[in-house]
N, C-alpha and C positions, 0 to 999 in steps of 0.2 A: 504492500498502498504507498501511499504517497511521504516524502521527506521535504519537510521544512526546514530552511537554514537559513538561522540568523546571523546577522553578523555583526557590527559593532566598536565601537570605545567601551573600553572599562566607564561602569558608571554610565552605559547611555540607557540601560532596563532590560538588556537580554533579559537577566531570569523571570522577571517579571512577563516580560511578553512570553513567554516561556509556558508558563504557568498558565496563562488564559489559555493561549491555545492549547492546549491539554484540555482543558474545562473544556473550552468550544468548538473540539473535533472529535474528542474521544465519545466514546457510549454505547449503549449496548449491544450497538454490532460493529462497534470497531475498538480493542483497546490504543490510549495515544501515549506513547512511552516520550519519555526528555534523558537522551545522552546526555550530558554535560563533560567539561575538560575535567581529565584527570590525569594522574601520573601516568605517563609517555606520553604521550604531547602527542603528538599526529597523529602520527602510527594508530598510536592504540586507539584513539577517537574514532580515526575512517573503521578497525578495528568491525567496531561496538557499531557504530551503523551499520556494515553490513552483515555482520551476526543479527541486528535488530527488522531488517529491509524483510516484510516477509504480504505477499496477499494482504492480506488481511487489517493490520495496523501500522499507525500511524508514529512517523518518526519524527520526532523534534529536537535539532544540535541546537542545543544555547551554551556556544560557544566563542569566541572572538571573529573566529575566519577570518582575520583581516588579511587575508595575503592571496592572490587572482588561486597562483595554485594549490591553496586547500582548498576553495569550490571548487576549482577542478577537478581536485581527486573526487570532493562529493558529489560532484555534477555524475560523473565516469561510473558511480557507483549505483546511479540509483536510474543511468540508462541504462549500465548492466543488467540492473534486477527489474528493469522492464517497466519501470511505477514513475508517477508527472513524479515531477518535481516544485519547489518556489522558492527564490530566495528573501527574510525578510529583513530591511534594514533600518537602526535601529540606531537612529540621527543623534549627534548630541553627546554626551562626555565626555572625557579630556584623555589623549594620554598619557602616561607619566613618563619620563627619562630613558626609566626602564621598558618601558609598555613598545611592543614591534613599532614601526609603520604601519599605518592603516590605508590601503590603497582600496581608494572608494571603488563602487559597482560600476560595472559599467554594463547599461540593458545595452548594447549594441552586440557582449559577449553574449554566446548562449549560453558561457552556465552563472553569466549572471540571469536572468532571466526563465520567468516571471518575476519582476522585479517589483516589493515593495517599499514603502519608508513609511518610518510612522518615527513622529519626530516629539518628545517629553508626554501628556496627555493624550494627545490626537484617540482615540478609539485604533482598534484595529478594524479593516479593513474586508471585517470576514466574509460579505459575500464573496469581494474577488478571491478571493483567498481561497475559499469553497469550489467557488468556480473551476482554478487552476487548479486541482489536486484531486477534484473528483466528476468535473466535468472535460477531460481534458485527455484527448487517448498519450497514453502513454510515445515519447519516442521512442524508436525502434531499436535494438541492438544497432551500432554498424560495426566494422574492422579493428574501430580503435578500442571498443568496450566489453567485443564478443570472445566472449573467453574460446578460443579453442587452443585446441593439443598441439605440441609442440613438436614440430617434426622435426627439427634434426638437432643431434649435438653441437654437429657443425656451426650452425644457423648462430649459437648459444656461445662458443666460442666467441665468434670474428665479434659477436657486442660486447661481451667482457674487454676482446684486446682493445677496438675500435675504441671503446667512453674512456678507459684507462689512456690511449696514448690522444683523448683530447684533449682531458683531466692533466697528465703529463705538463703538455703545449700551455695550458692556459696557465696553469700555475708553476714554472721555468720565463716564463715572459713576465709576473708576475715579478717574479726575484728578481726579476733583469732589470724592473723600471720600468714596466708598462703601467699607466697612468691611466685614468678613468677618460674615457672619449678617444684612447685608441683602439684601433685596429690590430687581434691580437690570430695574427696564422698561426692554424697545422699544416705541418705538414701533406700534400696532397689533397687538398679542401680548397676547392676554389672561392666559397665564402671566407667570412671572417668573422670575428665574433667582437662586438662592443663595449665593454663594458661600464657600464654608470660610478661604480665604486668597486674599492678593493674585495676580494671574497676568497673567505677560508678555507682552508683543507678541509672542516669538518663538511659547510654549507656543499662545495663541490661533491663530496663524496653522497650527501645523503641526495642528494640532486642524480647523482646518479643512481643510484640504490631505485628511487624513482618510475627514472625512464627505461630503464631496463624492467622493470615492474608491467610498465603500461607494454611495452616493445614487447614484450612475451602472449600477450593476449592475441597477437596478427604478428607470428614471426611468419614470417617467407622468405624463401630465398630470393625474390624480384628485391628485395629492398637492400642488398647485402651491400652496393654498393655507393649507398644513401645514408645509411646507418651516421658516417660521422656529420655531414649534415645533417641530420634530423633529427641528433645529440645536439648540436652547435644550437641549433632552432630553440627547440626546444631550456637549453641555457638562458638568451638571448630572453622567450621569454621571462620564465624564472625567475631573471632575475634582473630590479628593480631600485 
């Protein structure tokens, strides 16, 4: 059943809105579950959402979901499950200096729509939310989200090697003094990568694991020549 993803800065009222949604969307015919941030970070959150998604219940994600990449992961989870979803942006709040930057939802991005925004004490647009969740056909799974069997050990080996090579080139460029805005080149790849900020080993490794996880869903020998370019494009979208 449907997925409602909340996003917003700390103090914007997400938990209160999640409670309102659970009361409004749950009932005798369906349960409404609230999945909140906990230890384990985004990986644990995504795993719990995937575990809860079913044909019957509503899943409400009470978390900051500050980054586009997090919202994209939840979009993929809903699409793979074949269930409608929507995004509720709780505007307002104030992020502290230790909080991650908040990337505003963009309704032109498919993973940020349908988008509903509430501010302060505004009432929830429950009619529109219900229509998006219960009256809309779920989008069909596509190659990026449809689980497929792994085709060959050779594909996985190449995926591992290529992504390692890209990370090595990015880290080497940063160690050599590459500045934000400069194009980082990877040997054998026509396109480059332009970073807006320095990126740590930990962040690059996390993005590599995510890319490998997504790419395993659609293993194809046709993609082998483009793996490095695909990974560079993924890094460019994920690092803002």
